[in-house]
C-alpha positions in Angstrom: 85.7 -32.6 58.1 82.6 -33.0 56.0 81.7 -36.3 56.8 81.2 -35.1 60.5 79.9 -32.4 59.9 77.2 -34.6 57.8 76.6 -36.9 60.7 76.4 -33.6 63.0 73.8 -32.0 61.1 70.8 -34.3 61.2 71.5 -34.4 65.2 71.7 -30.8 65.5 68.3 -30.4 63.9 66.4 -33.0 65.5 67.9 -31.4 69.1 66.5 -28.3 68.0 63.4 -29.2 66.7 62.7 -31.1 70.0 63.2 -28.4 72.2 60.2 -26.7 70.2 58.0 -29.6 70.6 55.1 -29.5 73.1 53.3 -32.3 74.4 50.1 -31.5 72.3 48.1 -31.1 75.6 46.6 -27.9 75.5 46.0 -26.2 78.9 43.0 -24.5 79.4 43.1 -21.2 80.1 41.8 -19.9 83.5 38.4 -18.9 83.5 37.9 -14.8 84.6 36.7 -14.3 88.0 33.6 -12.8 88.7 33.9 -9.2 90.2 30.0 -8.2 90.2 27.1 -10.3 88.8 23.5 -9.1 89.4 20.6 -11.6 89.3 17.9 -11.5 86.9 14.5 -9.8 88.2 11.7 -12.5 88.1 9.5 -10.8 85.7 6.3 -9.5 87.0 3.6 -11.3 84.5 5.4 -14.6 85.2 5.3 -14.0 89.2 1.5 -13.0 88.7 0.8 -16.3 87.1 3.2 -18.4 89.2 5.3 -19.6 85.9 8.7 -21.4 86.6 11.5 -21.7 84.2 15.1 -21.6 82.8 17.1 -19.9 80.5 20.8 -21.7 79.1 23.4 -19.0 78.1 26.6 -19.1 76.7 28.5 -15.9 76.4 32.1 -14.2 75.8 33.7 -12.0 78.5 36.3 -9.1 76.7 39.2 -7.8 77.9 37.6 -5.2 79.7 35.6 -7.6 81.6 32.1 -7.1 80.2 30.2 -9.6 78.5 30.6 -9.2 74.5 28.7 -11.6 73.2 25.8 -13.6 74.9 23.7 -16.4 73.1 20.4 -17.8 74.5 20.5 -21.3 73.6 17.6 -22.6 75.0 14.9 -21.3 77.2 11.5 -22.3 78.7 9.1 -21.0 78.3 10.2 -19.7 75.2 11.1 -16.0 75.5 9.4 -15.4 78.9 13.0 -15.0 81.1 15.0 -14.1 78.3 15.1 -10.3 78.6 15.4 -10.4 82.2 18.6 -12.3 81.8 20.1 -10.1 79.3 19.7 -7.1 81.3 21.2 -8.8 84.2 24.2 -9.8 82.7 24.7 -6.7 80.8 25.8 -5.2 84.2 28.1 -8.1 85.2 32.0 -7.6 85.4 35.1 -9.8 85.5 38.5 -9.3 86.0 40.0 -7.6 83.3 42.7 -8.6 80.3 41.4 -12.1 80.7 39.2 -12.5 77.7 37.3 -15.8 77.4 34.8 -17.5 75.0 32.0 -19.9 75.3 31.1 -19.9 79.2 28.1 -21.3 80.2 25.4 -20.6 82.7 22.0 -21.5 83.1 19.3 -19.7 85.2 16.7 -21.4 87.2 13.6 -19.1 87.6 11.5 -20.7 90.8 9.1 -19.2 92.7 9.5 -19.8 96.7 6.7 -21.4 98.5 5.3 -19.2 100.8 3.2 -21.7 103.1 5.2 -25.0 103.4 3.0 -28.2 103.1 0.9 -28.8 106.1 0.8 -25.6 107.8 
């Protein structure tokens, strides 16, 4: 009986451990769905001077569905459009109970051409 249990113990241990093992592939969590997204206002100074640019951000969404942390990683012209993006994203709302980290977004600020060429 002891010889049989000595042979079965490693097999049983292997079976138990293989049931706990995963395939090693980490499946990403689904991103929270946006419920409310307001667009940044074009700064008056930028509009008056016909300036264009962009702001690249990385942000987190908390369990309450709000932007929890906002990091501006790049902007051109530097600082000109940053405040408009921060104000707009403070109003954003996402699905609750789906926190997510390191979402990326790029805001492009372009002026609409009033008169197309040739007119």
